[in-house]
Phi, psi and omega in degrees: 000131185268128176290146180289135180263001182286121183300149180278176182297317180298317178299314179301317178295323179291325178290323179291330177287324181281323182227076180290338184287338183288340187250011177295147180286151180293337179294328177291323183291325182285335184280335180302307177300325176301315177295321178293322178299316180296320181294318177300316182294323180291325179291319179294323175295314177297320179298316178303316181283316186298320182262007176051049187288325178296320178294321183292317179295318182295326184264000181289142178270085182294334178297314180296320177299315178300320182295317178298321175294326180289325179295339177295320189244010184209174181215160184243143166257130193238077169283136177248124181260108178272134189243121181272167182299333181269010178091348179293145185232160174216154184239131175227159182242161181296154177300144184053052179295143177300345182271001179095189185286334180234076181291136176208070184291151178288342185272001173248108183253129182242140169246131186234156170205158179266128184225162174253117185246143176267117185249137180266116178278153179293151186292146177248159182239128178253123179278141172287151183292142180285147178290141180282164182294336181286327179290335179293330180283329178287329180226087184297322181296323179293325180287330180277340179286183182288154179290151182293129185276145176293145184270124177300137179253146179292149180305149184254135170258135182228138180262132180228145175258120184208166177264126179241161177268122178258342176206138181227135181231118178249119180258109176284304177209194184296329185256359187226127178205156176229131178237136180237125179191138176059038180060026175239131177246118180250124177243134181239128177200139177051040178080002177249149181238135185225125183246141180226144178252130179246156182258356183078015177227287183216342190252147174225132181237127174285139176259080183127176179290151180283130170291172182295335183270006178236142181225141177217121183290314183220150178308134175092338184281175183296153177246128179259128179250121182251123185246020178078217185290341181286338181142199179197177183206150172240132181245120175240173184300328185238008181204145171241115184258124185261135171231093181263123187257143182230136179289138176115184182247121185286137173049051181287332180264306186240133176277180186288348179271352186275146174289351177266000184293139176084355181266154179285169179300322180293315176301318180292321179294315179299321181292318184295324185266323187231354183282161179288151181303124177282323176246114184300343184268356179206163178285159180294333177292318181288326178293319175299319178294322176294318176296326174293312181300319183256029172304117189295332183275326180250340172054056184301314187297313180299319182290316176296325178288326176288326175293326176293320178303313181301318179295312179297322180299314179294318184292311184296310182302317181291321180296314179293321177300319180290324181287329179280326183282335185299307178287329181295325183298324178295332175283334180277341179282124183296323182279350177264307181249116188281351183284121178294319180301315178294318177300313188291321180300312181287322177293322176292328175292319176299314181302319176297317183294317185273345182282332176277124187290150180303326177300318180291319175298321180297317174299323178291314186283336173294325175287326180285316185256349187087169182294146178149177184290336177302316177300317179292320176301317181293322179297314178294321180297313180295318183290313182290332178300315178293320184287308182294325178297321178293319180295315178300312183296322179294318177298324174295319181291344183254015180285164175276117182288351182298316180299316183296319179297322183292325177290322179300325187292340178268007177082025181290151173294156183307322181294320181296323180299315180288324185292317187258338185256343187241305185304317178303331181281323185254343184296324173297320177299316182295313181297319182299313182292323176296320175299319178297317179291329173299316178291323180287329184286342176295320174292314179302321183300326178297319182290313182289339178289340180289343177264009177112005182280005179085177183085187185284347174301315178296323175295317179296320180290325177290329176292322182286327184295328181293339181061016181223338182262056185286338176292325178289323176299312182299320178302307182292325175299318179295318177298317179300317180297320178296314181294318178299316182294321178298313182288324177297322173297315179296316183297314180298321178294311177301318181291324178295319184289319180297325179272002174079021178253158177288149180285128179279000000 
C-alpha cells in the first residue's frame, strides 16, 4: 500500500508560517503592475497641472518658432516698394543686402519711365539781422524787447525730371507673385488672386474678401500676406514690403565687397588658376583665401579662432584638473591614507569644488580676471578637480588589496607599493575618466563662454542677441557638433585601448 504524499493541514500551516511569500495569491501579483501604472499616470497628470503644460502649449507662438528654424537654413531678400501719393514708385533694398550694392534680381521685374514731377520743398525761415550794440544805446526799448522772430517763408515748388517705377512684378515661385501698379496691389497664391487698393499715404483697402493667407487686424491698417516657406509680404498705404526666402546661406564664401562676389564656382576657379592678377601684390588664390577668412558677413577666421580657444580651454582645464586630483585622491582614499582627518578634509574640499556649478565659477572668474579664456580654464579646473578627485578616490577604495599585499611582502618601500600594487589597477580608470571629462568639457566650455569666459560661446551668444543672424548661429552650432563628434570618437578609441577592449 502506497502512503499518501499530500501534505496535511498542519504541514501547510507550518509552511505558510515559514514562507508566506510562496503562498501569495496571483491576484496580488497582477495588482502590483496596475498600481504602478496608476501611480505613473497620476504623476504625469499632476506634472501637467503643476507646470501648466497645456496653457504653455496653447499660448506658444509656433509661427515665430517656425520662422526662427527657417532662418537657420535660409535667408531673405527684402525689396521695399515705396508708393507716392501720385502713384509713382521706387524700389529699395535692406542695408547690407545679400545681393550687393547694386541689387537687380531677375525675380523683380520693373517698368520705368522718365517724368517731370513738381516737388514741394519744406518751408524755410529767414532770420532778420540782429541789432548792433550801438543801436541798443540809441533805442533802449528795442534792446529790452523780445528778439526778432524769424519770418516764415512760403513753401517752394520745384520741378524735377527723374526716372520712376510705374509697375513692379515680384515673382516668388510658379504659384506666388505680387504686382503693384496704379495704386493697386494684386497678389496671387495657391490659385487665388487678391487685390488691394492703397492711397499712397496710410490706408490700404481690400477689394473683396480676404483669403486664408491674408490677415488685416482693423480696416485701413496693413495687410500681411503669408506664403509659407517661400516668404511673406506686408502691404501698407505707402509701401509694399517683400520678404522672399531662399534656401541656403547667402555669401558664405565671398561677401559683396569681394571681387569674386556673384561669380560661379567655375569662374572663381578659372580666375584663381589662370586669370590675371586682380591685386598686383598677391596671387588670385591668396586673394580668394584672404576674402574667405575675412568675410564680413560670416567672419570665418574669427569663428575658427574662437572655436580653437574653446578646444584649448577644455583641454587645458581638464589636464590641470587631472594633475591636481591625482595626488589628492590618495589622501582621500581610506585604504591608502589611514588618517581620518586627512580623508575628511580632502573629501570636503572635493565636495566644495564640485558643488559650485561650472557656470557659477565662470561668472566668478570673469569678474576676477575679466572676460577671456583664463576665466573659462579656471572654471573647468575648479569644478573638475572636485569631481575627478571624488571619482579617483572611490576607484582607489575599490582596488584589490591582494596585489598591494604581495608587493608589501617582498619588503618594498611605501612608494613602490603604490607604484606597483595600486597604479596598475587604477591608471586605466583614471585615464578613461579624464578623457571622458575632456570630451564633455568641450561642450561645457561653449556654455560658460556665453557669460564672458571666451571661446565660441561668446560669439554664439552675440549672434543670438541680434535676433536676426540665425544662419550664423546655425553655422557655429554645426561647427561645435562636428568638434564634439570628433572628440567623442577619439575619446572612445583611447578609452577602449586603455581598458583593453576593441574599438567599437
